[in-house]
N, C-alpha and C positions, 0 to 999 in steps of 0.2 A: 453793250448797250450803255449809256450814261443814262443815269438817275437824275431827277432833278425836284427841288421842292418849287412850289408856285405860290407866291403869297396875293390873294387876291383880296381887295379892299370891298364888299358888298352893303357895309351898312347893314342893317335889319331885313332877315330874309324869313318868308314864312315855309312852312314846308311844303305847299304846293308849289312855291317859287324853284325851291329846289330840285323838288319830282321835276318840274318844266326844264329845269336848265340842265338836271342830270340825263333826260333822255335826249335833249339837243344835244349835248357834251357826247353821249353814246353813237348819235346818228353820225357826228361827225369822225368821232374815231374809226367808225367802219368805213370811211371813204381814205381815211391816212394810213397809209403802211406804215408800220415800226413804230407809232406812238400810242403807248398805253396807259391807260389810267388806273395806277394801282389803288389808292385809297385817297380819301381827304377828310381833316376834319376841320369842324365849324368853331369859332370864337364867339358866342353873341355877345360877350363882354367886349371883343375889341372892334365888330363888324368885320370881321376876316372869315376867309376861308384859305385853309392851307390845304394845298392837293400835292400829291406825290406821283411823279409819271415817269414811265422810262420812254426814251424818244431817241433818234439818230442826231438831233441838237435844239440847242434853246429856240433856234429859227423856226423848226418842227412844232415847240409848245407854242409859239406866238402865233405860229399859223392856225392852230386848235383854236387857240382862245378867241382870233380874229372871226375864224368861221364858226364857233359855236356862239359869239357875243358875249363871252364874259372877259373880266377883266383880267390881265396878267401884271401885275405892278412889279412884282419883284420876280426874277427868277434866279434860283441858285443850282450850280450843278452839285451834285453831292461828289467829293472827292473818296469818301470812305465811309462805309456803315459800321457800325460798333453796338453791342449788345452786352448786356450783366455778364455772361455766359464766358465772354472772352476774356474775363476777367477774375475769375475764379481758378 
């Protein structure tokens, strides 16, 4: 299954807003086969959230964003995952 990194331009977001968006995202994910939210990283300094998803296609990621009502300003498919242990 391909993995994607999604860049979302959200501006300043409160914890309450994040919780509401997270709940809506999970509701939509329950309705979509094969789309899995792995984790997200919030950058208050940039006003962005970076999300990691497994999905059958970039189009499926966009459909999730549309249904959840969240931006997906940039979607990048991960071609390789590396970590420090690979180089020891």
